[in-house]
N, CA, C and O atoms as CSV, one atom per row, in Angstrom:
chain,resi,resn,atom,element,x,y,z
A,1,MET,N,N,0.842,-1.207,0.000
A,1,MET,CA,C,0.000,0.000,0.000
A,1,MET,C,C,0.871,1.248,0.000
A,1,MET,O,O,1.829,1.355,0.765
A,2,GLU,N,N,0.523,2.182,-0.865
A,2,GLU,CA,C,1.268,3.442,-0.948
A,2,GLU,C,C,1.047,4.286,0.304
A,2,GLU,O,O,-0.020,4.260,0.918
A,3,MET,N,N,2.082,5.030,0.658
A,3,MET,CA,C,1.944,5.924,1.797
A,3,MET,C,C,1.174,7.177,1.363
A,3,MET,O,O,1.467,7.763,0.321
A,4,ALA,N,N,0.206,7.573,2.158
A,4,ALA,CA,C,-0.589,8.765,1.840
A,4,ALA,C,C,0.334,9.984,1.784
A,4,ALA,O,O,1.360,10.039,2.462
A,5,LEU,N,N,-0.049,10.941,0.972
A,5,LEU,CA,C,0.732,12.167,0.844
A,5,LEU,C,C,0.706,12.942,2.152
A,5,LEU,O,O,-0.351,13.150,2.748
A,6,GLN,N,N,1.883,13.364,2.586
A,6,GLN,CA,C,1.987,14.245,3.743
A,6,GLN,C,C,2.701,15.504,3.298
A,6,GLN,O,O,3.694,15.444,2.572
A,7,VAL,N,N,2.191,16.646,3.735
A,7,VAL,CA,C,2.788,17.918,3.345
A,7,VAL,C,C,3.063,18.729,4.603
A,7,VAL,O,O,2.169,18.943,5.421
A,8,THR,N,N,4.297,19.176,4.752
A,8,THR,CA,C,4.617,20.107,5.824
A,8,THR,C,C,5.095,21.389,5.161
A,8,THR,O,O,5.715,21.356,4.098
A,9,SER,N,N,4.805,22.505,5.791
A,9,SER,CA,C,5.177,23.774,5.169
A,9,SER,C,C,5.858,24.690,6.163
A,9,SER,O,O,5.634,24.616,7.371
A,10,LYS,N,N,6.701,25.559,5.615
A,10,LYS,CA,C,7.336,26.589,6.440
A,10,LYS,C,C,7.663,27.761,5.534
A,10,LYS,O,O,7.710,27.624,4.312
A,11,THR,N,N,7.887,28.913,6.147
A,11,THR,CA,C,8.333,30.078,5.393
A,11,THR,C,C,9.729,30.415,5.890
A,11,THR,O,O,9.977,30.491,7.093
A,12,GLU,N,N,10.630,30.614,4.945
A,12,GLU,CA,C,12.037,30.822,5.271
A,12,GLU,C,C,12.578,31.888,4.334
A,12,GLU,O,O,12.534,31.717,3.116
A,13,GLU,N,N,13.086,32.985,4.879
A,13,GLU,CA,C,13.650,34.081,4.062
A,13,GLU,C,C,12.694,34.499,2.945
A,13,GLU,O,O,13.120,34.643,1.799
A,14,SER,N,N,11.453,34.688,3.245
A,14,SER,CA,C,10.402,35.094,2.301
A,14,SER,C,C,10.100,34.046,1.218
A,14,SER,O,O,9.479,34.369,0.206
A,15,PHE,N,N,10.531,32.810,1.421
A,15,PHE,CA,C,10.176,31.719,0.519
A,15,PHE,C,C,9.245,30.765,1.247
A,15,PHE,O,O,9.474,30.424,2.407
A,16,GLY,N,N,8.193,30.336,0.559
A,16,GLY,CA,C,7.348,29.277,1.092
A,16,GLY,C,C,7.963,27.952,0.677
A,16,GLY,O,O,8.284,27.753,-0.494
A,17,ILE,N,N,8.130,27.046,1.631
A,17,ILE,CA,C,8.716,25.753,1.313
A,17,ILE,C,C,7.743,24.656,1.736
A,17,ILE,O,O,7.357,24.568,2.902
A,18,LEU,N,N,7.355,23.825,0.778
A,18,LEU,CA,C,6.469,22.702,1.060
A,18,LEU,C,C,7.259,21.409,0.904
A,18,LEU,O,O,7.850,21.162,-0.148
A,19,ASN,N,N,7.270,20.592,1.942
A,19,ASN,CA,C,7.921,19.282,1.886
A,19,ASN,C,C,6.862,18.223,1.624
A,19,ASN,O,O,5.941,18.050,2.421
A,20,LEU,N,N,6.990,17.520,0.515
A,20,LEU,CA,C,6.019,16.484,0.146
A,20,LEU,C,C,6.640,15.115,0.389
A,20,LEU,O,O,7.763,14.846,-0.039
A,21,THR,N,N,5.906,14.259,1.074
A,21,THR,CA,C,6.367,12.898,1.340
A,21,THR,C,C,5.234,11.928,1.018
A,21,THR,O,O,4.082,12.167,1.383
A,22,GLY,N,N,5.565,10.836,0.336
A,22,GLY,CA,C,4.559,9.819,0.061
A,22,GLY,C,C,4.093,9.848,-1.376
A,22,GLY,O,O,4.842,10.198,-2.289
A,23,SER,N,N,2.854,9.477,-1.556
A,23,SER,CA,C,2.299,9.235,-2.873
A,23,SER,C,C,1.476,10.436,-3.350
A,23,SER,O,O,0.494,10.815,-2.712
A,24,LEU,N,N,1.884,11.029,-4.473
A,24,LEU,CA,C,1.162,12.167,-5.058
A,24,LEU,C,C,0.199,11.601,-6.100
A,24,LEU,O,O,0.375,11.777,-7.305
A,25,THR,N,N,-0.834,10.909,-5.585
A,25,THR,CA,C,-1.777,10.224,-6.470
A,25,THR,C,C,-3.209,10.488,-6.002
A,25,THR,O,O,-3.445,10.985,-4.900
A,26,LEU,N,N,-4.149,10.142,-6.871
A,26,LEU,CA,C,-5.557,10.343,-6.566
A,26,LEU,C,C,-5.915,9.664,-5.246
A,26,LEU,O,O,-5.615,8.489,-5.041
A,27,GLY,N,N,-6.552,10.408,-4.366
A,27,GLY,CA,C,-6.936,9.845,-3.079
A,27,GLY,C,C,-7.248,10.959,-2.097
A,27,GLY,O,O,-7.062,12.137,-2.405
A,28,PRO,N,N,-7.718,10.591,-0.920
A,28,PRO,CA,C,-8.139,11.590,0.063
A,28,PRO,C,C,-7.029,12.540,0.514
A,28,PRO,O,O,-7.303,13.673,0.911
A,29,SER,N,N,-5.773,12.078,0.452
A,29,SER,CA,C,-4.698,12.932,0.967
A,29,SER,C,C,-4.202,13.945,-0.060
A,29,SER,O,O,-3.419,14.833,0.278
A,30,LEU,N,N,-4.648,13.823,-1.313
A,30,LEU,CA,C,-4.143,14.706,-2.366
A,30,LEU,C,C,-4.444,16.176,-2.081
A,30,LEU,O,O,-3.638,17.048,-2.404
A,31,GLY,N,N,-5.597,16.453,-1.479
A,31,GLY,CA,C,-5.974,17.832,-1.170
A,31,GLY,C,C,-5.038,18.523,-0.198
A,31,GLY,O,O,-5.050,19.750,-0.097
A,32,ALA,N,N,-4.223,17.755,0.522
A,32,ALA,CA,C,-3.289,18.335,1.494
A,32,ALA,C,C,-2.311,19.286,0.814
A,32,ALA,O,O,-1.927,20.300,1.397
A,33,LEU,N,N,-1.908,18.969,-0.408
A,33,LEU,CA,C,-0.970,19.824,-1.141
A,33,LEU,C,C,-1.599,21.180,-1.428
A,33,LEU,O,O,-0.986,22.221,-1.188
A,34,ARG,N,N,-2.827,21.163,-1.944
A,34,ARG,CA,C,-3.530,22.409,-2.269
A,34,ARG,C,C,-3.742,23.257,-1.005
A,34,ARG,O,O,-3.511,24.466,-1.007
A,35,GLU,N,N,-4.186,22.598,0.065
A,35,GLU,CA,C,-4.428,23.323,1.320
A,35,GLU,C,C,-3.157,23.963,1.859
A,35,GLU,O,O,-3.166,25.124,2.269
A,36,ALA,N,N,-2.062,23.203,1.856
A,36,ALA,CA,C,-0.793,23.727,2.356
A,36,ALA,C,C,-0.304,24.887,1.494
A,36,ALA,O,O,0.193,25.887,2.014
A,37,ALA,N,N,-0.447,24.752,0.178
A,37,ALA,CA,C,-0.006,25.806,-0.734
A,37,ALA,C,C,-0.825,27.076,-0.520
A,37,ALA,O,O,-0.271,28.173,-0.448
A,38,LEU,N,N,-2.146,26.926,-0.417
A,38,LEU,CA,C,-3.001,28.098,-0.194
A,38,LEU,C,C,-2.657,28.785,1.123
A,38,LEU,O,O,-2.628,30.013,1.205
A,39,GLU,N,N,-2.399,27.986,2.146
A,39,GLU,CA,C,-2.067,28.539,3.454
A,39,GLU,C,C,-0.774,29.346,3.394
A,39,GLU,O,O,-0.715,30.468,3.897
A,40,VAL,N,N,0.261,28.776,2.778
A,40,VAL,CA,C,1.542,29.469,2.668
A,40,VAL,C,C,1.399,30.729,1.813
A,40,VAL,O,O,1.935,31.781,2.161
A,41,LEU,N,N,0.676,30.622,0.693
A,41,LEU,CA,C,0.513,31.764,-0.206
A,41,LEU,C,C,-0.327,32.875,0.425
A,41,LEU,O,O,-0.165,34.046,0.081
A,42,SER,N,N,-1.224,32.513,1.349
A,42,SER,CA,C,-2.067,33.535,1.965
A,42,SER,C,C,-1.321,34.281,3.080
A,42,SER,O,O,-1.820,35.269,3.617
A,43,GLY,N,N,-0.128,33.797,3.416
A,43,GLY,CA,C,0.632,34.404,4.507
A,43,GLY,C,C,1.315,35.710,4.158
A,43,GLY,O,O,2.004,36.284,5.001
A,44,GLY,N,N,1.146,36.194,2.944
A,44,GLY,CA,C,1.790,37.454,2.558
A,44,GLY,C,C,2.649,37.248,1.328
A,44,GLY,O,O,2.744,36.138,0.804
A,45,LYS,N,N,3.273,38.317,0.871
A,45,LYS,CA,C,4.063,38.288,-0.367
A,45,LYS,C,C,5.292,37.402,-0.197
A,45,LYS,O,O,6.100,37.608,0.708
A,46,LEU,N,N,5.420,36.422,-1.075
A,46,LEU,CA,C,6.573,35.529,-1.049
A,46,LEU,C,C,7.466,35.811,-2.256
A,46,LEU,O,O,6.993,36.249,-3.304
A,47,SER,N,N,8.758,35.556,-2.092
A,47,SER,CA,C,9.691,35.671,-3.220
A,47,SER,C,C,9.612,34.444,-4.116
A,47,SER,O,O,10.056,34.471,-5.263
A,48,GLY,N,N,9.042,33.367,-3.580
A,48,GLY,CA,C,8.902,32.151,-4.379
A,48,GLY,C,C,8.334,31.029,-3.537
A,48,GLY,O,O,8.337,31.080,-2.307
A,49,LEU,N,N,7.843,30.007,-4.236
A,49,LEU,CA,C,7.306,28.817,-3.579
A,49,LEU,C,C,8.156,27.632,-4.018
A,49,LEU,O,O,8.312,27.379,-5.213
A,50,ILE,N,N,8.704,26.909,-3.046
A,50,ILE,CA,C,9.591,25.782,-3.332
A,50,ILE,C,C,8.922,24.499,-2.867
A,50,ILE,O,O,8.536,24.376,-1.704
A,51,LEU,N,N,8.786,23.539,-3.784
A,51,LEU,CA,C,8.197,22.244,-3.441
A,51,LEU,C,C,9.295,21.192,-3.419
A,51,LEU,O,O,9.874,20.870,-4.456
A,52,ARG,N,N,9.576,20.664,-2.254
A,52,ARG,CA,C,10.571,19.587,-2.120
A,52,ARG,C,C,9.863,18.263,-2.395
A,52,ARG,O,O,9.033,17.813,-1.604
A,53,VAL,N,N,10.199,17.650,-3.521
A,53,VAL,CA,C,9.498,16.440,-3.946
A,53,VAL,C,C,10.393,15.200,-3.918
A,53,VAL,O,O,10.043,14.168,-4.491
A,54,GLY,N,N,11.534,15.297,-3.260
A,54,GLY,CA,C,12.485,14.186,-3.221
A,54,GLY,C,C,11.941,12.932,-2.557
A,54,GLY,O,O,12.411,11.830,-2.842
A,55,GLU,N,N,10.956,13.082,-1.673
A,55,GLU,CA,C,10.413,11.921,-0.974
A,55,GLU,C,C,9.037,11.516,-1.497
A,55,GLU,O,O,8.306,10.771,-0.845
A,56,VAL,N,N,8.696,12.023,-2.690
A,56,VAL,CA,C,7.449,11.593,-3.333
A,56,VAL,C,C,7.728,10.255,-4.007
A,56,VAL,O,O,8.644,10.146,-4.822
A,57,THR,N,N,6.949,9.252,-3.674
A,57,THR,CA,C,7.204,7.896,-4.164
A,57,THR,C,C,6.556,7.615,-5.517
A,57,THR,O,O,7.161,6.954,-6.361
A,58,THR,N,N,5.343,8.102,-5.735
A,58,THR,CA,C,4.642,7.874,-6.998
A,58,THR,C,C,3.814,9.102,-7.347
A,58,THR,O,O,3.365,9.844,-6.473
A,59,VAL,N,N,3.626,9.294,-8.651
A,59,VAL,CA,C,2.815,10.413,-9.147
A,59,VAL,C,C,1.906,9.871,-10.236
A,59,VAL,O,O,2.338,9.089,-11.083
A,60,ASP,N,N,0.638,10.290,-10.211
A,60,ASP,CA,C,-0.254,9.940,-11.321
A,60,ASP,C,C,-0.816,11.236,-11.906
A,60,ASP,O,O,-0.406,12.331,-11.522
A,61,SER,N,N,-1.755,11.097,-12.836
A,61,SER,CA,C,-2.281,12.287,-13.512
A,61,SER,C,C,-2.981,13.227,-12.530
A,61,SER,O,O,-2.941,14.445,-12.705
A,62,ALA,N,N,-3.621,12.673,-11.502
A,62,ALA,CA,C,-4.275,13.533,-10.501
A,62,ALA,C,C,-3.223,14.324,-9.731
A,62,ALA,O,O,-3.425,15.498,-9.419
A,63,GLY,N,N,-2.107,13.681,-9.430
A,63,GLY,CA,C,-1.014,14.363,-8.736
A,63,GLY,C,C,-0.430,15.482,-9.583
A,63,GLY,O,O,-0.148,16.569,-9.078
A,64,LEU,N,N,-0.246,15.215,-10.879
A,64,LEU,CA,C,0.242,16.256,-11.790
A,64,LEU,C,C,-0.756,17.402,-11.859
A,64,LEU,O,O,-0.379,18.573,-11.877
A,65,GLY,N,N,-2.036,17.045,-11.897
A,65,GLY,CA,C,-3.089,18.070,-11.924
A,65,GLY,C,C,-2.997,18.965,-10.697
A,65,GLY,O,O,-3.148,20.184,-10.785
A,66,GLU,N,N,-2.751,18.344,-9.564
A,66,GLU,CA,C,-2.663,19.103,-8.313
A,66,GLU,C,C,-1.441,20.035,-8.338
A,66,GLU,O,O,-1.512,21.161,-7.845
A,67,LEU,N,N,-0.327,19.569,-8.908
A,67,LEU,CA,C,0.855,20.427,-9.044
A,67,LEU,C,C,0.544,21.639,-9.924
A,67,LEU,O,O,0.996,22.748,-9.639
A,68,THR,N,N,-0.232,21.424,-10.998
A,68,THR,CA,C,-0.569,22.555,-11.867
A,68,THR,C,C,-1.541,23.513,-11.188
A,68,THR,O,O,-1.500,24.717,-11.440
A,69,VAL,N,N,-2.418,22.990,-10.325
A,69,VAL,CA,C,-3.316,23.862,-9.548
A,69,VAL,C,C,-2.486,24.757,-8.626
A,69,VAL,O,O,-2.737,25.958,-8.525
A,70,VAL,N,N,-1.501,24.164,-7.961
A,70,VAL,CA,C,-0.626,24.945,-7.078
A,70,VAL,C,C,0.135,25.994,-7.892
A,70,VAL,O,O,0.294,27.132,-7.452
A,71,TYR,N,N,0.602,25.604,-9.077
A,71,TYR,CA,C,1.290,26.551,-9.962
A,71,TYR,C,C,0.375,27.730,-10.308
A,71,TYR,O,O,0.802,28.885,-10.300
A,72,THR,N,N,-0.883,27.420,-10.609
A,72,THR,CA,C,-1.853,28.463,-10.962
A,72,THR,C,C,-2.092,29.419,-9.797
A,72,THR,O,O,-2.104,30.636,-9.981
A,73,PHE,N,N,-2.283,28.865,-8.590
A,73,PHE,CA,C,-2.464,29.719,-7.396
A,73,PHE,C,C,-1.270,30.659,-7.232
A,73,PHE,O,O,-1.436,31.858,-7.008
A,74,ALA,N,N,-0.069,30.098,-7.347
A,74,ALA,CA,C,1.154,30.877,-7.155
A,74,ALA,C,C,1.281,31.949,-8.229
A,74,ALA,O,O,1.632,33.092,-7.935
A,75,SER,N,N,0.993,31.575,-9.482
A,75,SER,CA,C,1.111,32.530,-10.595
A,75,SER,C,C,0.181,33.717,-10.424
A,75,SER,O,O,0.545,34.851,-10.737
A,76,LYS,N,N,-1.028,33.452,-9.923
A,76,LYS,CA,C,-1.987,34.542,-9.716
A,76,LYS,C,C,-1.453,35.561,-8.714
A,76,LYS,O,O,-1.831,36.732,-8.742
A,77,GLN,N,N,-0.574,35.103,-7.834
A,77,GLN,CA,C,0.020,36.003,-6.852
A,77,GLN,C,C,1.418,36.457,-7.275
A,77,GLN,O,O,2.178,36.988,-6.466
A,78,LYS,N,N,1.744,36.241,-8.545
A,78,LYS,CA,C,3.064,36.602,-9.074
A,78,LYS,C,C,4.174,35.968,-8.242
A,78,LYS,O,O,5.209,36.584,-7.989
A,79,CYS,N,N,3.944,34.749,-7.830
A,79,CYS,CA,C,4.900,34.027,-6.992
A,79,CYS,C,C,5.512,32.892,-7.813
A,79,CYS,O,O,4.828,31.910,-8.101
A,80,PRO,N,N,6.782,33.009,-8.195
A,80,PRO,CA,C,7.402,31.940,-8.983
A,80,PRO,C,C,7.530,30.650,-8.167
A,80,PRO,O,O,7.547,30.679,-6.936
A,81,ILE,N,N,7.618,29.535,-8.865
A,81,ILE,CA,C,7.612,28.237,-8.194
A,81,ILE,C,C,8.781,27.394,-8.701
A,81,ILE,O,O,9.165,27.486,-9.867
A,82,ARG,N,N,9.335,26.580,-7.821
A,82,ARG,CA,C,10.395,25.634,-8.200
A,82,ARG,C,C,10.135,24.300,-7.516
A,82,ARG,O,O,9.686,24.246,-6.371
A,83,LEU,N,N,10.426,23.229,-8.241
A,83,LEU,CA,C,10.439,21.895,-7.646
A,83,LEU,C,C,11.900,21.565,-7.349
A,83,LEU,O,O,12.774,21.843,-8.170
A,84,VAL,N,N,12.169,20.987,-6.206
A,84,VAL,CA,C,13.547,20.585,-5.916
A,84,VAL,C,C,13.593,19.105,-5.558
A,84,VAL,O,O,12.605,18.517,-5.118
A,85,GLU,N,N,14.779,18.520,-5.763
A,85,GLU,CA,C,15.014,17.100,-5.481
A,85,GLU,C,C,14.081,16.213,-6.308
A,85,GLU,O,O,13.548,15.222,-5.809
A,86,VAL,N,N,13.893,16.581,-7.570
A,86,VAL,CA,C,12.999,15.817,-8.458
A,86,VAL,C,C,13.657,14.478,-8.801
A,86,VAL,O,O,14.771,14.449,-9.325
A,87,ASN,N,N,12.976,13.380,-8.510
A,87,ASN,CA,C,13.546,12.067,-8.824
A,87,ASN,C,C,13.392,11.770,-10.319
A,87,ASN,O,O,12.573,12.397,-10.992
A,88,PRO,N,N,14.176,10.814,-10.845
A,88,PRO,CA,C,14.161,10.546,-12.291
A,88,PRO,C,C,12.778,10.206,-12.856
A,88,PRO,O,O,12.454,10.622,-13.968
A,89,SER,N,N,11.961,9.457,-12.109
A,89,SER,CA,C,10.650,9.089,-12.664
A,89,SER,C,C,9.726,10.301,-12.756
A,89,SER,O,O,9.006,10.450,-13.743
A,90,LEU,N,N,9.738,11.163,-11.751
A,90,LEU,CA,C,8.921,12.384,-11.816
A,90,LEU,C,C,9.436,13.292,-12.927
A,90,LEU,O,O,8.650,13.881,-13.669
A,91,HIS,N,N,10.746,13.400,-13.036
A,91,HIS,CA,C,11.358,14.234,-14.084
A,91,HIS,C,C,10.881,13.780,-15.472
A,91,HIS,O,O,10.549,14.603,-16.325
A,92,LYS,N,N,10.854,12.466,-15.679
A,92,LYS,CA,C,10.431,11.900,-16.964
A,92,LYS,C,C,8.968,12.244,-17.245
A,92,LYS,O,O,8.617,12.622,-18.363
A,93,ILE,N,N,8.114,12.109,-16.221
A,93,ILE,CA,C,6.687,12.435,-16.382
A,93,ILE,C,C,6.516,13.924,-16.714
A,93,ILE,O,O,5.728,14.281,-17.590
A,94,LEU,N,N,7.248,14.778,-16.017
A,94,LEU,CA,C,7.156,16.223,-16.274
A,94,LEU,C,C,7.603,16.546,-17.701
A,94,LEU,O,O,7.000,17.385,-18.371
A,95,GLU,N,N,8.650,15.882,-18.156
A,95,GLU,CA,C,9.116,16.101,-19.532
A,95,GLU,C,C,8.089,15.621,-20.549
A,95,GLU,O,O,7.783,16.326,-21.511
A,96,MET,N,N,7.555,14.414,-20.334
A,96,MET,CA,C,6.587,13.838,-21.282
A,96,MET,C,C,5.337,14.704,-21.397
A,96,MET,O,O,4.756,14.817,-22.476
A,97,THR,N,N,4.925,15.313,-20.297
A,97,THR,CA,C,3.704,16.118,-20.304
A,97,THR,C,C,4.009,17.598,-20.583
A,97,THR,O,O,3.108,18.436,-20.609
A,98,ARG,N,N,5.291,17.895,-20.789
A,98,ARG,CA,C,5.760,19.271,-21.027
A,98,ARG,C,C,5.521,20.193,-19.831
A,98,ARG,O,O,5.602,21.415,-19.956
A,99,LEU,N,N,5.228,19.602,-18.677
A,99,LEU,CA,C,5.025,20.432,-17.491
A,99,LEU,C,C,6.348,20.933,-16.928
A,99,LEU,O,O,6.371,21.821,-16.076
A,100,ASP,N,N,7.456,20.356,-17.410
A,100,ASP,CA,C,8.761,20.816,-16.937
A,100,ASP,C,C,9.014,22.274,-17.316
A,100,ASP,O,O,9.869,22.932,-16.723
A,101,GLU,N,N,8.258,22.788,-18.320
A,101,GLU,CA,C,8.413,24.192,-18.694
A,101,GLU,C,C,7.718,25.119,-17.689
A,101,GLU,O,O,8.152,26.251,-17.478
A,102,LEU,N,N,6.641,24.629,-17.077
A,102,LEU,CA,C,5.938,25.407,-16.042
A,102,LEU,C,C,6.568,25.189,-14.674
A,102,LEU,O,O,6.866,26.130,-13.939
A,103,LEU,N,N,6.758,23.908,-14.362
A,103,LEU,CA,C,7.249,23.509,-13.046
A,103,LEU,C,C,8.744,23.261,-13.155
A,103,LEU,O,O,9.201,22.120,-13.224
A,104,ARG,N,N,9.484,24.342,-13.168
A,104,ARG,CA,C,10.935,24.224,-13.344
A,104,ARG,C,C,11.566,23.600,-12.115
A,104,ARG,O,O,11.099,23.773,-10.989
A,105,ALA,N,N,12.642,22.868,-12.366
A,105,ALA,CA,C,13.299,22.148,-11.279
A,105,ALA,C,C,14.641,22.781,-10.932
A,105,ALA,O,O,15.319,23.366,-11.777
A,106,ALA,N,N,14.996,22.644,-9.669
A,106,ALA,CA,C,16.321,23.035,-9.192
A,106,ALA,C,C,16.840,21.845,-8.385
A,106,ALA,O,O,16.057,21.036,-7.886
A,107,THR,N,N,18.168,21.743,-8.259
A,107,THR,CA,C,18.719,20.563,-7.590
A,107,THR,C,C,18.393,20.540,-6.107
A,107,THR,O,O,18.092,19.483,-5.552
A,108,ASP,N,N,18.452,21.710,-5.453
A,108,ASP,CA,C,18.201,21.747,-4.009
A,108,ASP,C,C,17.582,23.093,-3.622
A,108,ASP,O,O,17.423,23.982,-4.458
A,109,VAL,N,N,17.241,23.220,-2.351
A,109,VAL,CA,C,16.556,24.427,-1.873
A,109,VAL,C,C,17.430,25.670,-2.073
A,109,VAL,O,O,16.930,26.718,-2.481
A,110,ALA,N,N,18.714,25.559,-1.790
A,110,ALA,CA,C,19.604,26.723,-1.921
A,110,ALA,C,C,19.654,27.232,-3.362
A,110,ALA,O,O,19.573,28.438,-3.595
A,111,SER,N,N,19.786,26.320,-4.331
A,111,SER,CA,C,19.842,26.773,-5.721
A,111,SER,C,C,18.483,27.278,-6.194
A,111,SER,O,O,18.413,28.175,-7.034
A,112,ALA,N,N,17.400,26.706,-5.658
A,112,ALA,CA,C,16.059,27.196,-5.999
A,112,ALA,C,C,15.899,28.636,-5.519
A,112,ALA,O,O,15.394,29.483,-6.256
A,113,LYS,N,N,16.323,28.918,-4.292
A,113,LYS,CA,C,16.232,30.287,-3.763
A,113,LYS,C,C,17.033,31.245,-4.636
A,113,LYS,O,O,16.578,32.348,-4.938
A,114,LYS,N,N,18.220,30.823,-5.035
A,114,LYS,CA,C,19.084,31.664,-5.874
A,114,LYS,C,C,18.393,31.952,-7.203
A,114,LYS,O,O,18.353,33.103,-7.638
A,115,GLN,N,N,17.846,30.916,-7.859
A,115,GLN,CA,C,17.149,31.101,-9.140
A,115,GLN,C,C,15.957,32.043,-8.986
A,115,GLN,O,O,15.744,32.925,-9.818
A,116,LEU,N,N,15.188,31.854,-7.927
A,116,LEU,CA,C,13.981,32.663,-7.735
A,116,LEU,C,C,14.331,34.114,-7.436
A,116,LEU,O,O,13.608,35.018,-7.855
A,117,LYS,N,N,15.418,34.352,-6.726
A,117,LYS,CA,C,15.847,35.736,-6.448
A,117,LYS,C,C,16.277,36.444,-7.721
A,117,LYS,O,O,16.134,37.660,-7.850
A,118,GLU,N,N,16.803,35.670,-8.659
A,118,GLU,CA,C,17.330,36.270,-9.904
A,118,GLU,C,C,16.229,36.543,-10.922
A,118,GLU,O,O,16.484,37.194,-11.935
A,119,GLN,N,N,15.009,36.063,-10.678
A,119,GLN,CA,C,13.924,36.250,-11.656
A,119,GLN,C,C,13.503,37.696,-11.744
A,119,GLN,O,O,12.605,38.031,-12.516
């Protein structure tokens, strides 16, 4: 059985950081990502939103949909977004669906912050 998605969030140096662990797939826990993102984004002006996805075990189309919803929320607030610690299987899915152009990846949180500051 897949582990349900767990999302923890924090704000650090004006960046919202969401840590995702478990399965980013259709199911009751999928809404946790949207809720956490909305909560962080409602906390005031952010320099960027960083999603740590290194501990995401599986992703399906519903999970990708949820990532694009979070991207849309962030974009409406002019808040750039980065995925960090993207594993090879997620990277392949993002490339195949061309979502890698929207959901740009950085190797780690530090480089994501640097990229977002330079935007």
